C-alpha positions as CSV (number, residue, x, y, z in Angstrom):
1,D,-40.2,-55.0,48.4
2,F,-38.4,-53.1,45.6
3,E,-38.1,-56.1,43.4
4,F,-41.5,-57.1,44.1
5,W,-42.8,-54.0,42.9
6,R,-40.7,-53.8,40.0
7,E,-41.6,-57.8,38.6
8,L,-45.3,-56.4,39.5
9,A,-45.3,-53.5,37.2
10,S,-43.7,-55.6,34.3
11,A,-46.0,-58.4,34.5
12,P,-49.3,-58.6,32.5
13,R,-52.0,-56.4,33.9
14,K,-53.3,-58.2,36.8
15,R,-55.9,-56.1,39.4
16,K,-55.0,-57.2,42.8
17,T,-56.1,-56.4,46.0
18,I,-54.5,-54.5,48.7
19,H,-54.8,-57.3,51.0
20,Q,-53.2,-59.7,48.6
21,R,-50.5,-57.1,47.8
22,L,-49.7,-56.7,51.2
23,V,-49.3,-60.4,51.6
24,C,-46.7,-61.1,49.2
25,S,-44.6,-58.0,50.1
26,R,-44.5,-59.9,53.3
27,A,-43.6,-63.3,51.7
28,I,-40.7,-62.4,49.8
29,M,-39.2,-60.4,52.9
30,K,-39.8,-63.8,54.7
31,S,-38.6,-66.1,52.3
32,S,-34.7,-65.0,52.4
33,K,-33.8,-68.6,53.6
34,G,-35.9,-70.5,51.4
35,K,-36.0,-70.5,47.3
36,A,-38.8,-69.0,44.8
37,P,-41.1,-71.8,42.9
38,A,-40.2,-72.6,39.7
39,N,-43.0,-70.1,38.5
40,G,-41.4,-67.4,40.1
41,T,-44.5,-66.8,42.6
42,I,-44.0,-67.0,46.3
43,R,-46.8,-68.7,48.1
44,P,-47.6,-66.8,51.6
45,K,-47.5,-69.8,54.6
46,K,-51.0,-71.1,56.2
47,T,-51.3,-69.9,59.7
48,T,-53.9,-71.4,62.0
49,Q,-55.3,-68.6,63.0
50,T,-58.9,-67.7,63.7
51,P,-60.6,-65.6,61.8
52,G,-61.3,-62.1,62.9
53,R,-58.4,-63.0,66.0
54,R,-55.3,-60.8,65.0
55,E,-53.0,-60.9,67.4
56,K,-51.2,-58.0,68.5
57,P,-47.1,-57.7,67.7
58,K,-45.2,-56.5,70.3
59,D,-43.1,-53.3,69.7
60,P,-39.2,-54.3,70.0
61,V,-38.8,-50.6,70.9
62,E,-40.0,-48.6,74.0
63,V,-39.5,-45.0,73.8
64,Y,-39.4,-43.3,77.6
65,C,-39.2,-39.8,78.1
66,R,-38.0,-37.5,81.4
67,L,-38.2,-34.3,81.6
68,R,-35.5,-32.6,83.9
69,P,-36.2,-29.6,86.4
70,L,-35.5,-26.0,85.2
71,K,-32.1,-24.4,86.3
72,E,-32.1,-21.3,88.1
73,E,-30.9,-19.3,85.1
74,E,-33.8,-20.9,83.3
75,I,-37.0,-19.0,83.3
76,E,-39.8,-21.0,81.3
77,S,-40.0,-24.2,79.9
78,C,-41.6,-24.9,76.3
79,A,-42.2,-28.9,77.5
80,E,-45.0,-30.1,79.5
81,A,-46.2,-33.6,80.7
82,I,-49.6,-33.3,80.2
83,S,-50.4,-37.4,81.0
84,D,-48.6,-40.5,81.9
85,T,-47.7,-40.4,77.7
86,V,-48.7,-37.1,76.1
87,L,-45.6,-34.7,75.9
88,Q,-46.8,-31.1,74.8
89,I,-44.4,-28.5,73.2
90,T,-45.3,-25.1,73.2
91,P,-42.9,-22.2,72.1
92,P,-41.7,-20.0,75.1
93,E,-42.9,-16.4,75.2
94,C,-39.2,-15.2,74.2
95,S,-39.3,-16.8,71.2
96,L,-40.2,-15.4,67.7
97,A,-43.0,-17.5,66.8
98,Y,-44.8,-16.8,70.2
99,K,-44.1,-12.8,69.4
100,S,-45.8,-13.4,66.2
101,G,-48.6,-15.4,67.3
102,H,-48.4,-18.2,64.4
103,W,-47.8,-20.7,66.5
104,N,-49.4,-24.3,67.1
105,G,-48.9,-26.5,69.9
106,T,-47.4,-30.0,69.3
107,Q,-47.8,-33.4,71.3
108,H,-46.1,-36.4,71.3
109,T,-46.7,-39.5,72.6
110,F,-44.2,-41.9,74.2
111,K,-44.5,-45.3,75.9
112,H,-44.3,-43.5,79.2
113,M,-43.8,-39.4,80.6
114,F,-41.7,-38.9,83.4
115,D,-42.4,-35.0,84.8
116,A,-39.8,-33.1,86.3
117,N,-40.3,-34.6,89.6
118,A,-40.1,-38.1,88.8
119,G,-37.2,-39.6,91.1
120,Q,-34.3,-42.3,90.4
121,K,-36.1,-45.0,91.7
122,E,-39.9,-44.4,89.3
123,I,-37.3,-44.2,86.4
124,F,-35.3,-47.8,87.5
125,D,-38.9,-49.4,88.6
126,T,-40.6,-48.7,85.1
127,I,-37.7,-49.0,82.7
128,G,-34.2,-50.8,84.3
129,F,-36.1,-53.6,87.1
130,P,-37.7,-55.2,83.6
131,L,-34.6,-55.2,81.9
132,V,-33.2,-56.8,84.6
133,E,-35.6,-59.4,85.2
134,D,-35.0,-60.2,81.1
135,L,-31.5,-60.6,81.6
136,L,-31.6,-63.2,84.8
137,Q,-34.0,-65.1,82.5
138,G,-31.6,-65.4,79.6
139,K,-32.9,-62.6,77.6
140,N,-30.8,-59.7,76.2
141,G,-31.4,-55.9,76.6
142,L,-30.4,-52.8,75.4
143,L,-30.9,-49.4,76.7
144,F,-30.3,-45.8,74.7
145,A,-29.9,-42.5,77.0
146,Y,-30.5,-39.8,74.2
147,G,-30.7,-36.1,74.7
148,I,-29.1,-33.2,73.9
149,T,-25.5,-32.4,75.8
150,N,-26.4,-31.3,80.2
151,S,-30.0,-33.2,79.7
152,G,-29.7,-35.9,82.7
153,K,-28.7,-38.4,80.2
154,T,-25.7,-39.6,82.5
155,Y,-27.7,-38.7,85.7
156,T,-30.2,-40.8,84.3
157,M,-27.8,-43.9,83.8
158,T,-25.3,-43.7,86.6
159,G,-26.7,-40.8,89.3
160,E,-25.2,-39.8,92.2
161,P,-24.0,-41.5,95.2
162,D,-27.4,-40.8,97.5
163,Q,-29.6,-40.8,94.4
164,A,-28.4,-44.0,92.5
165,G,-29.2,-43.9,88.5
166,I,-30.3,-47.3,86.8
167,L,-26.7,-48.8,86.0
168,P,-26.0,-49.4,89.8
169,R,-29.3,-50.4,90.4
170,S,-29.2,-52.8,87.9
171,L,-26.1,-54.3,89.4
172,D,-27.7,-54.4,93.1
173,V,-30.5,-56.5,92.1
174,I,-28.2,-58.7,89.7
175,F,-25.6,-59.7,92.6
176,N,-28.5,-59.8,95.1
177,S,-30.4,-62.3,92.9
178,I,-27.6,-64.4,92.5
179,A,-25.7,-64.4,95.7
180,D,-27.0,-67.8,96.8
181,V,-26.0,-69.5,93.1
182,Q,-22.6,-67.5,92.2
183,A,-19.9,-69.4,91.1
184,G,-16.3,-69.0,91.8
185,K,-13.9,-66.7,90.5
186,C,-11.8,-67.7,87.3
187,V,-14.4,-70.4,86.8
188,F,-16.0,-68.8,83.5
189,R,-13.0,-67.1,81.4
190,S,-14.1,-65.5,77.8
191,D,-12.9,-67.6,75.0
192,G,-12.2,-64.3,73.0
193,T,-14.9,-65.4,69.9
194,N,-18.1,-64.1,72.4
195,G,-18.2,-67.6,74.3
196,F,-17.0,-68.5,77.5
197,D,-15.0,-71.5,78.4
198,V,-15.6,-73.6,81.9
199,F,-12.7,-74.8,84.1
200,T,-12.8,-76.7,87.2
201,E,-12.2,-75.2,90.6
202,A,-8.6,-76.2,90.9
203,E,-7.9,-74.6,87.7
204,A,-10.0,-71.8,88.8
205,R,-7.9,-71.1,92.0
206,F,-4.7,-71.5,90.1
207,E,-6.0,-69.0,87.8
208,Q,-6.6,-66.8,90.6
209,Q,-3.2,-66.8,92.0
210,R,-1.4,-66.2,89.1
211,N,-3.5,-63.1,87.9
212,M,-4.1,-61.7,91.8
213,P,-4.8,-58.2,91.6
214,K,-2.9,-55.2,93.3
215,K,-4.2,-54.3,96.7
216,V,-4.9,-50.4,97.2
217,S,-4.1,-48.7,100.1
218,A,-6.4,-46.9,102.4
219,R,-4.8,-43.5,101.5
220,V,-4.7,-44.3,97.6
221,R,-8.7,-44.9,98.2
222,S,-9.3,-42.3,100.0
223,E,-7.6,-39.7,98.0
224,Q,-8.8,-41.5,94.6
225,P,-12.4,-40.3,93.8
226,E,-13.8,-43.4,92.3
227,Y,-13.5,-45.2,95.6
228,S,-15.4,-42.4,98.0
229,D,-18.1,-42.3,95.2
230,L,-19.1,-46.2,96.3
231,L,-20.4,-44.9,99.6
232,R,-23.9,-44.8,98.1
233,I,-27.2,-46.3,99.3
234,P,-27.8,-49.6,97.7
235,E,-30.5,-51.1,95.7
236,P,-31.7,-54.0,98.2
237,R,-34.6,-55.9,95.8
238,R,-33.8,-58.9,93.9
239,V,-35.8,-60.7,91.3
240,E,-37.3,-64.3,93.0
241,H,-38.5,-66.9,90.8
242,S,-36.0,-66.3,87.9
243,L,-33.1,-68.2,88.9
244,D,-32.6,-72.2,88.4
245,E,-30.9,-73.3,91.8
246,D,-28.9,-75.7,89.4
247,N,-26.9,-73.6,87.8
248,S,-24.3,-71.3,88.7
249,Y,-23.9,-67.8,87.6
250,T,-21.3,-65.0,86.9
251,V,-21.0,-61.7,86.0
252,F,-18.5,-59.6,83.4
253,V,-18.7,-56.4,82.1
254,S,-16.9,-54.4,79.2
255,Y,-16.4,-51.0,78.4
256,I,-16.1,-49.7,75.0
257,E,-16.5,-46.2,73.3
258,I,-17.1,-45.3,70.0
259,Y,-15.8,-42.0,68.9
260,N,-15.1,-41.0,65.1
261,N,-16.4,-44.1,63.7
262,Y,-13.7,-46.3,65.7
263,V,-14.5,-48.9,68.2
264,Y,-12.0,-48.3,71.2
265,D,-12.0,-50.4,74.0
266,L,-11.9,-48.2,77.4
267,L,-10.4,-51.3,80.0
268,E,-7.5,-51.9,77.4
269,E,-4.2,-51.9,79.1
270,M,-1.8,-49.4,77.4
271,P,1.4,-48.1,78.2
272,F,0.5,-44.6,77.7
273,D,-2.3,-42.3,78.0
274,P,-4.4,-43.1,75.3
275,I,-6.3,-39.9,75.7
276,K,-3.2,-37.8,76.0
277,P,-0.1,-39.1,74.2
278,N,2.8,-37.3,74.4
279,M,4.8,-36.4,71.6
280,A,7.0,-40.1,72.0
281,S,3.8,-41.8,71.7
282,H,2.0,-39.5,69.4
283,S,2.4,-42.5,66.4
284,R,1.0,-45.1,69.0
285,L,-2.5,-44.2,69.1
286,P,-5.1,-46.8,70.6
287,P,-6.1,-49.6,68.2
288,S,-9.7,-49.3,67.0
289,H,-11.9,-52.8,67.4
290,I,-13.7,-55.0,64.4
291,L,-17.3,-55.8,64.7
292,R,-16.9,-59.7,64.4
293,E,-20.0,-62.4,64.3
294,D,-19.7,-65.5,66.0
295,S,-21.1,-68.7,65.5
296,N,-24.5,-67.8,66.3
297,H,-24.9,-65.2,64.1
298,Q,-24.0,-62.4,67.6
299,M,-22.3,-59.3,66.6
300,Y,-19.3,-58.7,69.1
301,V,-16.4,-56.5,69.1
302,S,-13.4,-58.6,68.8
303,G,-10.9,-58.5,71.6
304,A,-12.6,-56.5,73.7
305,T,-11.7,-56.7,77.5
306,E,-14.8,-58.5,79.6
307,V,-13.4,-58.4,83.2
308,E,-15.3,-60.4,85.8
309,V,-17.0,-58.8,88.7
310,R,-18.3,-60.4,91.7
311,S,-19.9,-57.2,93.6
312,T,-21.5,-53.8,92.3
313,E,-18.4,-52.5,93.8
314,E,-16.2,-54.2,91.7
315,A,-18.2,-53.4,88.5
316,F,-18.3,-49.5,89.4
317,E,-14.1,-50.0,89.9
318,V,-14.3,-50.9,86.6
319,L,-16.9,-48.2,85.0
320,Y,-14.5,-45.4,86.8
321,K,-11.5,-46.8,85.2
322,G,-12.7,-46.6,81.6
323,Q,-14.4,-43.5,82.5
324,K,-11.2,-41.7,82.9
325,R,-10.4,-42.3,79.1
326,R,-13.6,-41.4,77.7
327,R,-13.5,-38.4,75.4
328,V,-14.6,-35.3,77.0
329,A,-14.4,-31.6,76.3
330,H,-15.4,-28.2,76.9
331,T,-18.6,-27.1,75.0
332,T,-20.8,-24.3,75.7
333,L,-24.0,-26.3,76.9
334,N,-21.3,-28.2,79.5
335,Q,-18.0,-27.7,80.6
336,E,-17.2,-31.6,80.6
337,S,-19.4,-32.9,77.7
338,S,-18.9,-36.5,76.1
339,R,-17.9,-36.2,72.6
340,S,-18.4,-39.9,71.9
341,H,-20.9,-42.9,72.3
342,S,-20.0,-45.2,75.4
343,V,-21.6,-48.6,75.9
344,F,-21.4,-50.7,79.2
345,T,-22.3,-54.0,78.8
346,V,-23.0,-56.3,81.5
347,R,-23.3,-60.1,80.5
348,L,-24.5,-62.7,82.7
349,V,-23.4,-66.2,82.4
350,Q,-24.8,-69.5,83.7
351,A,-24.6,-73.1,83.6
352,P,-25.6,-76.2,85.3
353,L,-24.3,-77.9,88.2
354,D,-22.3,-81.5,87.5
355,P,-24.5,-84.5,88.9
356,S,-22.6,-84.2,92.4
357,G,-23.8,-80.1,92.4
358,E,-19.9,-79.5,93.7
359,E,-19.0,-78.3,90.1
360,V,-20.1,-76.2,86.6
361,L,-20.4,-79.2,84.5
362,Q,-17.4,-79.0,82.5
363,D,-19.5,-78.6,79.0
364,K,-18.8,-75.5,76.9
365,S,-22.0,-76.4,75.2
366,K,-24.5,-75.9,78.2
367,V,-22.8,-72.6,78.8
368,V,-25.5,-70.0,78.4
369,S,-24.9,-66.1,78.4
370,S,-27.0,-63.1,78.1
371,Q,-26.5,-59.6,78.1
372,L,-27.6,-56.1,79.2
373,S,-25.7,-53.2,77.2
374,L,-26.4,-49.1,78.9
375,V,-25.7,-46.9,76.0
376,D,-25.1,-43.3,77.2
377,L,-24.9,-41.1,73.4
378,A,-23.0,-38.0,73.0
379,G,-24.7,-35.2,73.0
380,S,-27.5,-34.5,70.2
381,E,-27.9,-31.0,70.1
382,R,-27.0,-28.7,66.9
383,A,-23.2,-28.0,66.7
384,S,-24.0,-24.2,66.4
385,R,-25.3,-24.6,70.0
386,T,-21.9,-26.0,71.4
387,N,-19.0,-24.1,69.4
388,S,-17.6,-27.3,68.4
389,N,-15.3,-27.5,65.5
390,G,-12.0,-29.0,64.3
391,E,-11.8,-32.7,65.8
392,R,-14.5,-31.7,68.3
393,L,-17.2,-31.4,65.9
């Protein structure tokens, strides 16, 4: 756009309508794959759209707002949902703006407003379930949880055993939906370049025996909180009429952390504690991973661990393993506040069966993957409210 306006300013004075300028501007933006004509002008493509009828573009970003209930020590709220889409902000009575009388309430419009009485199921039905439907249809999805520390971001995303959040409910619906068409373990394996290789059932069984996981004793399961937390109420629903019964499906998960402009793999096996290294291992900090572009021009974290899971419980074990390594620190607003951004990604891999219908077709080009990334951002409050300093700041 800048080049267009600069050329326009230096060109002979010729008046153009606002419509013509916008058309030329859009044409320049869309012409990155082609070359401009020899005379330096760019002609917009003709469309077959009916005159007077303009199709409304779909907004790729939808913003929802959720109000959490007041705590016992909190006297009043300055936020109120006045409709299903509008939030009204007014200064509290204890504020200087309210006492001076010079204040005006503001209103903000969202895709949908959830008041303090909204439950976890309502949140998932409105936000999470459509993303799961798109995932099963081969589409990518991304969900950000944004807000200040202690506003309920993690609760909304993961929830509690009796009040499951978006993540566990999404996993339940995914595994309920692919239960009858789930591929055998190790049939799909990551190729390290954001793609997947396909193996026969015999090769998959050999790989399972070679990478047999260690069994966890009943005593350890009872002592470790990540196992006891799995006693929860599962989501019974499934997505109907979205899967191809002639395909096989597998779920992979990954968990990364963005901290101080570095990307860390929370599932990477390390010979030491990456969060609290001792003096002997102080020089061996966890490696930061880089972003790369695959053959389909999709960005991915190079070298990030992708774990195949076959149930919601297995996915949660991976999640809890990564959460132990997240950067958390005590702040004024929260005893255990996350100081990093975390991205938990669920990838659904599918490929058609061979003509016999017994095994997955041994053709890597037929493999299709879609992903749903759930992002839990660090607290967005001002630094002065958390008393953060040094590396934490």
